[in-house]
N, C-alpha and C positions, 0 to 999 in steps of 0.2 A: 515525621520525616527528619532525616539528618539535614543539616544546612547544606545548601547547594554550593559546593566549592570545587575548584579545579582539581583534578586528580593527577598526582605526580606519576609519571610513567617510569621513574627511576632511571638509573644509568642505562646507557645504550646497549649494554650486554643483555638486557631483558630480564634482569633479576628483579625481585620484589622491591617496591618502593620502601624506603627506610622509615615508614611511619609506624607508630606504636601499634595500631590495629593489625597491620600485616605481620609485625614482629611477634605478636602474641601467638601465632601459629608457628610452632618450632619444626625445623626440618629434621625429622627422625626416620623417615621411610626410605629404605634402601631398595636395590634392584629386585631382590627376591620377594620382598613384601609388595613391591609395585606390580610385579607379574602376578602375584597371588591375588591382589585385590581385583585386577582385571579379569582373571580367569574365574574368580568366584561369581562375578556378575554375569559373565558370558555363559557359564554352564549352570543354568537354573532349571526350572521345570520345563522350559520351552522345548529343548531337543527331544524330550521324552514324549510330550503330547503332540508335537508337530510331525513326528516321523510318518504316521499314517496319513496325516493331512497333506504332506508334501507329495506322497504317492498318489493320493486322490486327485490332486491338482495337475500333476505332470505325467502320471503314469509311471510304471516301474522302470521303463527304459531310461527316462529322463530325470528321475528323482536324484540319482547320484550326481548328475550334471548340475542340478539346482544347488546342491551343497557346495560343489566346487566353484560354481560361479559366485555364490555368496561369499566364499572365502577370498576369491580374487577381488571382488568389490571391497571387502573389508581391508585387504592389504593396501589397495590403492588409496582408499580413504584414510587408512591408518598412517600412511606417509604424510598426508596433509596434517593430521593431528600431531604427528611427531615433529614436523618442522615448526608449527605454531606453538606447541607445548614447550619445546626447547627455547624458543625465542621469548616467550611470555609465560614463565613458570609461576603463575599466580593462582590463588584460590578462585574457583568458579569456572575454569575451563573455557567453554565457548563464550561465556559472558565476557571474559577478559579479551579473548581473541577478537570478537566482533567489535568491541569498544575500541581496541587499538587499530584494527585494520581500517575501519571506516571513520576514525577520528572521534575522540571522546567529547569534543565540542562541536561535532557535526553529526552526520547521520549515524555514526557509531553509538551515540547516546540513545537514539531511537531503536536501532536494531538490537542493542544489548538489552534494553528494557523489554522489547518484544520477545526476545529469547527467554528471559526470566518469566514473562507472562505465560508463555506456552508451557514452561516447566511447571508452573502452578497447576496445569491440567494434566500433563503427561507423566510427570514424576509420581504423583500419588496414584495415578491409574496403573503405572508400571509396578509399583509396590503392591497395590491391591491385587493385580492380576497374578503376581507371584504367590501371594498368600492364598488366593482362591485356588490356584493350581495345586498348591500344597494340600489343601483339604480334599481335592479330588483323589490324590493318592492315599490320603489318610482314610478315605472311605473304604479302602481294602480291609482295614482293621475295625472300622466303625460304620457299618452299612447304613445305620440310621441317621447319618449326617444330613441326608436330603429331606428328612421329615421336618415339618414345621412345628415349632413349640406353641405358637399362638394361632388357633384356627381362624381368628378374626383377621389375621394378616397372613394370607397364604403365600405372599411373596417373600416372607422371611423364613430362613431355614437355619438349622443348627450349624450348617457349614459356614454361614456368614459370621456367626459368633466365633467359630474356631479360627477363621481367617483374621478377624479383628484381633483376637487374642495373640495370634502369631505376630501381627504387625506391631502391637504394643510391646510384646516381649523383645523384639528386635530393637525397638527404641530404648528400652531399659538397658539392654546389653551394650549399646553403643554409647551410653552416657558415661564415658570414662576416657582416660587419656589414650592417645593414638598408639602407644606402645602396648597397652593392655589389649586394645582392639586388634592389633597385629597378631599377638599371641593367640587370641581367640580365633582369628581367621585361619591360622594354620591348623587348628583342631577341626574346624569346619571343612577345610580343604581336603583333609584325609578322607572324610566321608564322601565328598564329591568324586574323588578319584576311584574310591571303592565302588560307587554306584555305576560309573561309566565302565569300569573293568568288569563288573558283574554282568551288565547287559551285553557287552562284547563277547565275553566267554560263553554266556548262555546262548547267544545267537549262533555262534560257530559250532557249539556242541550240538544244538538241535539240528543244524544243517548236516552235520556229520551223521547223526542218527537217521536222517531221512535220505541218505545216499549221496551226500555231497552238496556243495554250494551251487546254486542256480538262481536265475532271475525268474520269478513267477510269470506265468502267462498274463497278458493284459486282460483286465476285466471290463465289463460293460460300464462299470461305474467311472472308469477313467475316460470320460467323454472328451476331455480336452487333451488326450494323449497326442503328443507330437506337435501341438500348437504352441505358438509364441505366447498366447494368453495363459495357457496352463503352466508353461515354464516360468513366466513372469510371476504368477501367483505363488508358485512353489518357491521361487528364489526369494520372494518377499518374506515368506515364512522362515526360510533359512537365514536370511539377513537379520531378521529379528533375533534369532538364536545366537548370532555372532556378536551382536551389539554388546558393548561393555569393554571392548579393547581400549577405549579412550578414558576409562574411569579414573585412571591415575592423573589425568589432566585436571580433574576437579579438585584433587588433593595436592596440586603442584606446589603450593606454598608450604607443604609439609614434607617435601621430597628432598633428600640429600643429592647434591650434584645433579640437579634436574636436567641440565643441558645434555647429560649422557644417559641418565637413568630413564627419562621419559621415552625417548625414541626406542631404546632397547626393550623396555617393558611392553610397549605397544606391539612391536613386530614379533617379539617372542611369544606373546600371548595369542596372537592371531595364528601363528604357525602351529603352536602346540594344540590349540583348540580345534583348528581346522583339521589337523591329522586325526584327532580323536573322533570328530564328527563323521568324517568320511569312513573311518574304520568301523564305527558303530553302525552306520548305515549299511555297510557291506555285511556286517554280522547279522543284522536282523532282517534284511531285505527278503531272504527266502521264507521267513516265518510270518510275514505280514500280508499274506495273500488275501485274507478276508478282513484284515484290520481296517483298511481304508473304508470299506463299506460299513463296518460297525461304528467308526468314528463319524461318518456322514449321517447315519441314522440316529445318533445319540445327541441329545442337547448338550451334553458335557462329556468330553473324552476322559474316561477314568484311567487310573493307573493300571488296571488289569491288562491293558493292551501290551505293555512291556513286561509286567509281572507274570503274565501267562507264559511268556517265552522261557523265563527262568524256571517256572513251575513245571513246564513240559520237559525241560532238559534235566533238572536235578531234583524235582519233587516239590511238595507243597510248601515246605519251610523256605526253600530257595525263593519262591515267589514272594513270600512275606518279607524276606530279607531285602530283596531288591526294592520292594515298595517302601520299606522303612528307609533305605538309603536314599531313595529319590525324594522322600519327604525332607530328609536331612539336606539334600542338595538344593531343594527349592528354598529352604530356610536360609542357607548360606548365600544364595543369590540375592534374596531380599536384604540380607545383612549388608552386603557390599553395595547394592544399589542405593539404599538409604544413606549409607556412609558417604558416598560420592555426591549425591544430589543435595545433601544438607549444606554443602559448601557454596552452592550457587546463590540462594537468596542472601546468605551472609555476605558474599562478595559484593553483590549489587547494593545491599543496604550500607555496607562500609563506604562505598563510593557515593552515597547520597542519591542513588538511582533506584531505590526501592524502600520498603517500610523500614525506618530507622530502628525499630524495636528488634529486628533480626540481626543487627550488627554486633551484638554482645558476644564476648568470648568468656567461657567459664574461668573464674580466677584460679581454680586449682587444677582442673583437667586440661585447660588450654584448648577447648573445642568450642565451635559455634553452637552452644547448647539450645538456644531458643529456636534457631532455624531447624535443628534436628528434631525437637519436640513438635513444632508446628507441622513439619512434613510428616512425621509419624502419625499425628492425629488426623491429618487430611487423608493419608493412606487408609487408616482404620475406618474413616467415614465412607470412603469409596468401596470398601469391602461389602457394603450393603447394596451396591448398585449392580445391575446386569452389565456384564462386560462382553456382550456379544460383539464380535468383530473388533474388539479392542486392539488386537495386534495390528490389524491393518490401519486403523486410525492413528495409532501411535507412530507407526512407520511413516505414513504419509505426512503427518504433521511435522515430524522431526526432519524429514528430508527437505521439506520446503522452507522451514523456519530456522534450520540449524545447519544441516550438512551442506546444502547447495550454497548457502551464504558463505560458508568457510572455504569451500572449494573454489568459488569465484574469488573470494577474498585473498587466498594465498597467491593467486596469479596477480591480482591487483596490487598486493603489497610488494611483490617483486618489482613491479613496474614503478610504483610510487616511491618506494624507499629501497632502492637497490643497495645502498650502503649500510643498511641495518645489519648489525652482527647476527649471523644465524649459526648457532653452534651445531645444528644439524641441517643439512641441505639435502632434500630428497633427490635421489638419483633419477635420471631420465626426465627431469622437469621440462615441459609441463605435462607429460603424458599421464602420470598418476592422477592428478585432479581431473583431467579430461576424461580418462577412463571411468573414474568414479562418477562423474556427472552423467556420462552415457549410461552406466549401469543403473543409477538411480532413476534416470529418465525412462529407461526400459521398464522399471517396476511401476512407474507412475502411469504410463500410457497403455501398455499392453495388458490390460486387465478389464474384466467386466466390472461395471458399477464404478469405474474410476472417477467419473465426474461428481458423483455423490460424495465420495470421500474427499476429493479435492475441495468441494464446496465447504465441508466442515472445517478443513484446515484454513481456508480463506476466511471463514467466519471468525476463527480464533485470531487470525492476523488482523482483521478489521477491528474487532473489539479492542484488542491490545493497542492498536494504533490510535483509536479514539481516546482511550484512557491516557495514553502518553501525551497526546496533543493537549488535552485539557490540563494535565499536570504541568507540561512544559510551558504553557502560556502563563500559568500562575507563578511558576518559578523563574521564568525568563530564560528557559533553556532553548536549544536548537529546536525548531527553526525561528523562534521568537526572540532569540538573544539580541539580535541587531536592533530590532524596533524598541526593546526595553532599554538598551543602552542609550539609544538616541533620545528617548524620553527622559 
């Protein structure tokens, strides 16, 4: 562990503290690259595999509303991230926010540790889920991916090795300075836009060939059609696809003019991606009449669901092209995801609030290389696990241990520190955080099996709290700091 020392919060304008560890990360990321990093994480494999699942949950009539409601929640929560990111532009994002809001020598020390603790579970699972989703579309070209190479271990498949290889390749590509990473990200982004455009054009072309755009009739599979529970589950899936609009906050110590760049990047990325998602949903909706049923009856939703649309519209090679572009898109999303989250353990370790080994910065590339490698290896390890219901567990855990704490915190911070310089002040305060809390509360409550998933999140919180208390008692941190000082 690093020595337990008080952390300087820097000047009151919210800029990074002038210590050597913080200065090692240079501010080289501009607005265009900031929007790019956000959109790369947002547009991953999620929207392509969740399209039929959203329809299955909410029905055809309400599926479009689920995407729009998800966008509204993302904008409201994005304003919270924008205000906090502009006020505290430091590496680690939520880690820095929670620590400053609730006090680095008070409960903020516990909540920021708890956040990093849950990231240790959710970040590698997010990376692994993207890599496994990538192999699902790769199966269009290599149908044998689902076979097992070792009959003695029937739970191991070729697809898991392919997912692991993708995760390790991303780690290798990110092991370079941030300027090189930004140039690489632009190349990946070109494929992302091509994949979305291809799905949208194919969907509208097939609708035109079938006599025009229309909403398919409701099927018996849409049992939850018209219900709040179905809409909540569909919105949860859509919300997962929007997440990533805050990615630039984790890289805030490397952003130029963060007080302006971060709020603009968050809002622009949500607007751009929201428009693309709604347009894609409108394009493919008429063609997904039976897709919801196939997704429900399959243990793994393959890329054929969207590749079939392109194949039907433009021929066999169009289907292969779309599948290849979606593999590219999934890889780009994992690239951005691992880039952002690698800064979280580094920031906590730099503050002496996590394993000190992860606080190192590469002397030549200027990146937190140890944190990056550890996260990549953990993601590769989780590629061999079953990720059933992983989307739901990820969303629930992060809502409880990250998003709600920030939404409550931004209101609390306005009351506790009204004179704190805020380069960006959200409009219509406090309506955005209240709307975001209401939206996330809707996702938490109005779903089947909600208590089971809440119990998993509570277990992560309880275990992290126990580890923190044991560590805090040994180091004399909050809530034991007073008794140790007296002694």
